[in-house]
VEXKOLMAR-702858 format. One record per residue (C-alpha): residue number from 0; z, y, x. Coordinates in steps of 0.001 Angstrom, whole numbers. Each point is the difference from the previous one (the first is absolute). Layout:
% residues N
+-----+---------+---------+---------+
|  nr |      c3 |      c2 |      c1 |
+-----+---------+---------+---------+
| NUM |       Z |       Y |       X |
...
+-----+---------+---------+---------+
% end
This chain:
% residues 145
+-----+---------+---------+---------+
|  nr |      c3 |      c2 |      c1 |
+-----+---------+---------+---------+
|   0 |    2811 |   10980 |    9444 |
|   1 |    -658 |   -2117 |   -3366 |
|   2 |    -840 |   -3489 |     525 |
|   3 |    -919 |   -2896 |   -2304 |
|   4 |    1749 |   -3110 |     570 |
|   5 |   -2104 |   -2849 |   -1265 |
|   6 |    1612 |   -3282 |    -809 |
|   7 |   -2855 |   -2637 |     344 |
|   8 |    -403 |   -2584 |   -2640 |
|   9 |     839 |   -3752 |     709 |
|  10 |    -965 |   -3357 |   -1732 |
|  11 |    3023 |     207 |   -2302 |
|  12 |     -89 |    3864 |    -750 |
|  13 |   -3694 |    -703 |   -1098 |
|  14 |    1133 |   -3329 |   -2101 |
|  15 |    2581 |    2207 |   -1813 |
|  16 |    2684 |    -913 |    1298 |
|  17 |    3080 |    2218 |    -742 |
|  18 |    2738 |    1009 |    2493 |
|  19 |    3510 |   -1421 |    -141 |
|  20 |    2755 |    2141 |   -1337 |
|  21 |    1460 |       7 |    3656 |
|  22 |   -3300 |    1373 |    1313 |
|  23 |    -333 |    2552 |   -2647 |
|  24 |    3522 |    1065 |     725 |
|  25 |    -919 |     493 |    3897 |
|  26 |   -2903 |    1944 |    -822 |
|  27 |    1888 |    1899 |   -2407 |
|  28 |    2614 |     961 |    2528 |
|  29 |   -2336 |     662 |    2665 |
|  30 |   -1784 |    2377 |   -2217 |
|  31 |    3267 |    1930 |    -901 |
|  32 |     415 |     168 |    3880 |
|  33 |   -3727 |    1626 |     421 |
|  34 |     961 |    2474 |   -2830 |
|  35 |    3064 |    1059 |    1348 |
|  36 |   -1847 |     396 |    3421 |
|  37 |   -2383 |    2393 |   -1784 |
|  38 |   -2729 |   -2122 |    1027 |
|  39 |   -1572 |   -1645 |   -3042 |
|  40 |   -2309 |    1679 |   -2157 |
|  41 |   -1194 |   -2853 |   -2201 |
|  42 |    -142 |   -3642 |     134 |
|  43 |   -1029 |   -3028 |   -2452 |
|  44 |    -816 |   -3597 |     104 |
|  45 |   -3326 |   -1107 |   -1354 |
|  46 |   -1322 |   -2505 |   -2398 |
|  47 |   -2015 |   -3171 |    1278 |
|  48 |   -3749 |    1051 |     694 |
|  49 |    -855 |   -2432 |   -2598 |
|  50 |     999 |    2930 |   -2432 |
|  51 |   -2103 |    2492 |    1983 |
|  52 |   -3564 |    1026 |     370 |
|  53 |   -1794 |    1545 |    2927 |
|  54 |   -2739 |    2607 |    -285 |
|  55 |   -2811 |    -193 |    2583 |
|  56 |   -2137 |    2832 |     879 |
|  57 |   -3329 |   -1046 |    1758 |
|  58 |   -3140 |    2191 |      40 |
|  59 |    1147 |    2454 |   -2637 |
|  60 |     665 |   -2740 |   -2376 |
|  61 |    3606 |   -1482 |    -822 |
|  62 |     906 |   -3376 |   -1205 |
|  63 |    3158 |   -1293 |   -1251 |
|  64 |    1501 |   -3248 |    1037 |
|  65 |    2731 |   -1969 |   -1641 |
|  66 |    3042 |   -1468 |    2070 |
|  67 |    1596 |   -2002 |    1619 |
|  68 |   -1171 |    1177 |    3246 |
|  69 |     294 |   -2084 |    3299 |
|  70 |    3096 |     952 |    1914 |
|  71 |   -1643 |     105 |    3034 |
|  72 |   -1910 |    3123 |   -1615 |
|  73 |    2881 |    2410 |     462 |
|  74 |    1777 |    -674 |   -3130 |
|  75 |    3010 |    2170 |    -524 |
|  76 |    3229 |   -1587 |   -1662 |
|  77 |    2190 |    3552 |      13 |
|  78 |      67 |    2997 |    1772 |
|  79 |    2108 |    3450 |     973 |
|  80 |    -652 |    3259 |     637 |
|  81 |    2466 |    1346 |    2479 |
|  82 |     455 |    3671 |    1823 |
|  83 |     890 |    -856 |    3495 |
|  84 |     583 |    1844 |    3116 |
|  85 |   -2513 |   -2383 |    2431 |
|  86 |   -1249 |   -3347 |    -282 |
|  87 |    2454 |   -1414 |    2146 |
|  88 |    2290 |    1016 |   -2666 |
|  89 |   -1825 |   -1759 |   -2679 |
|  90 |    -250 |   -3195 |    2119 |
|  91 |    3850 |     195 |     441 |
|  92 |     492 |     306 |   -3882 |
|  93 |   -2907 |   -2823 |    -457 |
|  94 |    2257 |   -2511 |    2283 |
|  95 |    2896 |     699 |   -2316 |
|  96 |   -1849 |   -1297 |   -3107 |
|  97 |    1272 |   -3087 |   -1445 |
|  98 |   -2581 |   -2877 |     551 |
|  99 |   -2283 |     637 |   -2902 |
| 100 |   -1447 |   -3327 |    -416 |
| 101 |    2791 |   -2320 |     633 |
| 102 |   -1257 |   -3346 |     967 |
| 103 |   -3536 |    1200 |    1145 |
| 104 |   -1104 |    2200 |    2945 |
| 105 |    -351 |    3557 |    -877 |
| 106 |   -1871 |    3001 |     987 |
| 107 |     812 |    3716 |    -485 |
| 108 |   -2374 |    2616 |    1099 |
| 109 |     900 |    3604 |     665 |
| 110 |   -3094 |    2741 |    -411 |
| 111 |     198 |    3427 |     527 |
| 112 |    -967 |    2225 |   -3068 |
| 113 |   -2522 |    2812 |     430 |
| 114 |    1181 |    3387 |      13 |
| 115 |   -1864 |    3012 |    -785 |
| 116 |    -202 |     830 |    3487 |
| 117 |   -1574 |   -3077 |    1283 |
| 118 |   -3208 |    1090 |   -1725 |
| 119 |    -434 |    3280 |    2193 |
| 120 |   -2607 |    2498 |   -1277 |
| 121 |   -1389 |   -2479 |   -2345 |
| 122 |    2751 |     706 |   -2319 |
| 123 |    -930 |    3222 |    -969 |
| 124 |    2458 |    2578 |   -1190 |
| 125 |   -1325 |    -150 |   -3760 |
| 126 |     344 |   -4237 |     282 |
| 127 |    3697 |     693 |    1350 |
| 128 |     458 |    1902 |   -2856 |
| 129 |    -982 |   -2197 |   -2248 |
| 130 |    1989 |   -2702 |    1650 |
| 131 |    3267 |    2322 |    -354 |
| 132 |    -806 |     577 |   -3824 |
| 133 |    -297 |   -4061 |    -628 |
| 134 |    3303 |    -775 |    1705 |
| 135 |    1464 |    2739 |   -1921 |
| 136 |   -1189 |   -1561 |   -3101 |
| 137 |     776 |   -3309 |     870 |
| 138 |    3566 |    1088 |     553 |
| 139 |     182 |    1734 |   -3144 |
| 140 |   -1378 |   -2857 |   -1990 |
| 141 |    2679 |   -2254 |    1844 |
| 142 |    2722 |    2238 |    -876 |
| 143 |   -1126 |    -129 |   -3775 |
| 144 |     448 |   -3874 |    -309 |
+-----+---------+---------+---------+
% end
């Protein structure tokens, strides 16, 4: 199963406080463990929401809102995408994570990623074929870079 591991933003991460060399080293080592275990598919830190935008959709219209956003609004500071055997395995790996926000309380959320079978009959054979074509094209583009 694929899961998204969401590192929640904190006051310091939103203020642009950069991680120490010690934390970067610890996270680098942790990421290396994830890669060696065949779990990590992707992962990145995110710039503060002050550098971001939100697009809000309401009644068929869209509106762009400039950051920063309140940390209480579910702001992310980073993420991983993992391939794990179970939610329990994801929890085990998250518990091994170096404290992502030293000196502050931190929160990491684990969310399953929808797979094609989760959509049932609504995902028609034509839509499945379209999904497969898009995934193949993304992989081709990534290999080209």
